[in-house]
N, C-alpha and C positions, 0 to 999 in steps of 0.2 A: 940725322943725315945718312947714317948707315942704312937705316930701314928704307929710306927713299931710294938710295942707290941700288939696294938689293931687290926691292919689290916693285917700285914704280917705274924706274928708268927702263928696264927690260920690257915692260908692257907697252911703252909708247909705240914702237913699230907694229906690234900686234894689233893694238887698238886702231891705229891709222889704217891698217890693211882691212880690218873688220868694217870700219866706217866706209871705206871705198867700196867694199863688197856690197854693203847694204844700199849704197847710192849708185848702183851699177850704171844706169844710163848716163849719169853725169860723169865727166872725166875725173881721173884720180887727182890731177893737179888742182882742179876747182874744188873738189871735196876737201882735200888737205889744206888748201888756202883758206877756206871758210873756217875750218877747225882751228887753225893757227891764229887767224884774225880774232875770233871770239875768245880764244885763250889769252891773247895779249890784252884785249879790252878788259875782260873780267879780272885777269891777273893784275893789271895796272890799278884798277879800281880797288880791288881787295888789298893790294900791297899798300896803297895810300891810306886806306882805312886802318889796317893793322899797324902801320908805321905810326900813325897818329896815336894809337893806343899805347904802343910800346915806348914812345918818346916821352911820355909823362913820367917815366921812371917810378911808376907805382907797381908794386908786386901784384896787387889785385888786378890791375889792367893788363899786365903782362900775362897773367894766368888766364884772363878772358881771351886774349889774342891766341894763346896756345889752344884753349878750348874751342875757339872758332875754327882753327886749322884742323883739329881732330874731328870736329863735326863734319867739316867739308870732306875729309878723307873717308869717314864712315859712310856718308851719303854717296860718294863716288863708288865705293866698294859695293854697296847695296844695289845701286843702279846697274853696275857692271854685271853683278851676279844674277840679276833678275831680267836681263835683256834677252828677249827671245825674238829673233828676226829671221825671216826667210832670206837665204843667200841667193840673191837675184842673178848674179853672174853665173853661179854654179848651175842654177836652173836653166838659164839661157844656153849654156854650153851643152847640157844634157839634151835639150830640145833640138839643138843643131845636129847632134850625132844621132 
């Protein structure tokens, strides 16, 4: 939980701003709404699946649940580090000036 608070929570506003920047012609509210809607859908499905694993009170299944969470974090970090995108709003502002 400490690692989540230190590393993940501060990234949320920066990632939302980056997402809005890359979807420039679309409004910020629409872009943010889609991101939160998908996060709630996948979070709910993932939460139910991991809860089913943990409620069996088996140490092996609890370890599998923790492994799944760690794999999700690693995939998220790799996708974030390998994202290369043109900043459309910045480009549009430079063209205007």
